[in-house]
C-alpha positions as CSV (number, residue, x, y, z in Angstrom):
1,M,12.8,-1.9,6.3
2,R,11.8,-4.8,6.7
3,F,11.3,-8.1,9.5
4,M,13.4,-11.1,8.6
5,L,13.7,-14.4,9.3
6,K,16.5,-13.9,12.0
7,S,16.8,-17.5,13.1
8,K,14.8,-20.8,13.5
9,I,15.3,-23.6,14.8
10,H,13.2,-26.6,12.9
11,R,11.3,-29.9,14.5
12,A,12.4,-29.4,18.0
13,R,10.1,-31.6,20.6
14,I,8.1,-30.2,23.3
15,T,9.6,-31.7,26.7
16,E,7.1,-30.3,28.9
17,S,4.3,-27.7,29.9
18,N,4.1,-25.9,33.1
19,L,0.9,-24.1,33.4
20,N,2.1,-22.7,36.8
21,Y,4.9,-20.9,35.0
22,E,4.1,-17.3,34.0
23,G,5.0,-17.4,31.0
24,S,7.6,-18.6,28.2
25,I,9.2,-20.7,26.3
26,S,12.0,-22.6,28.2
27,I,14.7,-23.6,24.6
28,D,18.1,-25.7,25.5
29,T,20.6,-23.3,26.3
30,A,22.8,-25.0,23.6
31,L,20.3,-24.4,20.8
32,M,19.6,-21.0,22.5
33,E,23.5,-19.8,21.5
34,K,23.3,-21.6,18.4
35,A,20.2,-19.9,16.6
36,D,21.2,-16.9,18.3
37,L,18.2,-16.7,20.7
38,V,19.1,-14.2,24.1
39,P,17.5,-15.1,27.1
40,Y,13.7,-12.3,27.3
41,E,14.0,-12.5,23.3
42,M,10.9,-12.7,21.9
43,V,10.1,-15.6,19.1
44,H,7.2,-17.5,16.8
45,V,6.0,-21.0,17.8
46,Y,4.6,-22.5,15.6
47,N,3.2,-26.2,16.2
48,I,4.0,-29.0,13.4
49,S,1.6,-32.0,15.3
50,N,-2.1,-29.2,16.2
51,G,-1.4,-26.1,13.8
52,E,-0.9,-23.9,16.9
53,R,0.8,-20.4,16.6
54,F,1.9,-18.3,19.2
55,S,4.3,-15.1,20.6
56,T,6.7,-15.6,23.4
57,Y,9.8,-14.9,25.3
58,V,12.5,-17.8,25.8
59,I,14.0,-18.5,29.3
60,P,17.0,-21.1,29.2
61,G,16.2,-24.2,29.6
62,K,18.0,-27.8,30.4
63,K,19.8,-29.6,28.5
64,G,17.1,-31.1,25.8
65,E,14.0,-28.8,27.3
66,I,11.8,-27.7,25.5
67,G,9.1,-26.2,28.0
68,L,5.8,-24.3,27.0
69,N,5.1,-22.0,30.1
70,G,2.0,-20.0,31.7
71,A,-0.6,-19.9,28.7
72,A,2.3,-21.2,26.0
73,A,1.3,-24.9,27.7
74,R,-2.2,-24.6,26.6
75,K,-1.0,-24.1,23.1
76,G,1.2,-27.5,22.8
77,M,1.9,-30.6,24.6
78,K,4.9,-33.1,25.6
79,G,5.7,-34.9,22.4
80,D,4.1,-32.0,20.0
81,L,6.6,-30.5,17.2
82,V,7.7,-27.2,17.0
83,I,9.2,-24.7,14.8
84,I,10.8,-22.1,17.1
85,T,11.2,-18.2,14.8
86,A,13.0,-15.3,15.5
87,Y,12.2,-12.3,13.2
88,T,14.8,-9.0,12.9
89,L,14.4,-5.3,11.1
90,M,16.2,-4.9,8.4
91,A,17.6,-2.5,5.7
92,E,17.2,-2.5,2.2
93,E,20.6,-2.6,1.5
94,E,21.2,-5.1,4.7
95,I,19.1,-8.2,3.2
96,K,21.3,-8.8,0.6
97,G,23.7,-10.7,1.8
98,H,21.5,-11.9,5.0
99,R,20.7,-15.9,5.7
100,P,19.2,-16.7,8.9
101,K,20.8,-19.2,11.5
102,L,18.3,-22.6,11.1
103,V,19.3,-24.7,13.5
104,F,17.7,-29.0,12.7
105,V,17.6,-31.1,16.0
106,D,16.5,-34.6,15.9
107,E,14.0,-36.5,18.1
108,N,15.9,-35.2,21.5
109,N,16.0,-32.3,20.9
110,A,20.1,-32.4,19.8
111,I,21.7,-30.3,17.2
112,V,22.5,-32.5,14.4
113,R,23.0,-29.2,11.7
114,V,23.5,-25.6,11.9
115,E,23.4,-23.4,8.2
116,D,23.2,-19.7,8.5
């Protein structure tokens, strides 16, 4: 078994940080759908702007929203660019044809293109 990239939202922009929330990352529901993410799924977040890397879980957000909540709010600020990834465990025989879902967004977190 190997951990493989399942999906990625590339260069999304943080729209808000809410330190007084219990924790997670809020992601636009359209982005969640295109990236094959479900509520409470674990994701890894890589902050391009400051180098921070952390894991958290997804909650549905409003259109265009990428919000850091709770402790994650300390890992980035409004305007930072992030890469959001999810991984899956696959058997060797599943890997050969595997292609992750890659979601590319513009400066407003609107979907520009999807590759899979």
